[in-house]
C-alpha positions in Angstrom: 0.3 0.0 0.3 1.2 3.4 -0.7 1.7 6.3 1.3 -1.4 8.1 -0.5 -3.5 4.9 -0.1 -2.4 4.5 2.9 -3.1 7.9 3.9 -6.8 8.3 2.2 -7.3 4.9 4.0 -7.4 7.1 7.2 -8.3 10.4 6.8 -11.9 8.6 5.9 -11.6 7.3 10.0 -11.1 10.7 11.2 -14.6 12.3 12.7 -15.2 16.1 11.5 -14.1 17.9 14.0 -10.4 16.9 13.6 -10.4 17.6 10.0 -9.2 21.2 10.8 -6.4 20.2 12.0 -5.7 17.5 9.5 -6.2 20.0 6.6 -3.9 23.0 8.0 -1.6 20.1 7.8 -1.5 18.4 4.6 -2.4 22.7 3.4 1.2 23.3 4.7 2.9 19.8 2.9 2.0 21.7 -0.1 4.1 25.0 0.7 7.6 24.7 -1.3 10.9 23.6 0.0 12.3 26.8 -1.6 9.6 29.0 0.2 10.9 27.6 3.7 14.4 28.3 2.9 14.0 31.1 1.9 12.2 32.1 5.0 14.7 30.9 7.2 17.0 32.5 5.5 15.2 35.6 6.0 15.1 34.9 9.6 18.4 34.6 10.5 19.2 37.3 8.2 16.7 39.6 9.8 18.3 38.3 14.0 21.8 39.1 12.8 21.4 42.3 12.1 19.0 42.8 15.1 22.3 41.4 17.2 24.7 44.1 15.3 22.6 46.4 15.9 22.7 46.3 19.7 19.2 44.5 19.9 18.3 43.5 24.0 17.9 39.6 23.7 18.9 37.5 26.1 20.1 34.1 25.7 17.5 31.1 25.5 18.4 29.5 28.2 17.1 32.4 30.6 14.0 33.0 28.1 13.2 29.5 28.6 13.8 29.5 32.2 11.3 32.9 32.7 8.7 30.9 30.8 8.8 27.8 32.5 8.6 29.7 35.5 5.6 32.1 34.9 3.1 29.0 33.4 5.0 26.2 35.2 5.7 27.6 39.0 
């Protein structure tokens, strides 16, 4: 059985109230990799520019710890 056949088989079993999530995943899969690569490259360039300009950034570990404390105590 091909992946497409398996996907169609599973799609028939998904309840209507959960199809919204599946449709979102399927639409996301239609985005060309070249677009995603360009978006990633653009995001990196923006971040590097902000760092060069002295943006007020905090280390990831500190940001994560603050969020963990705020939401999980």
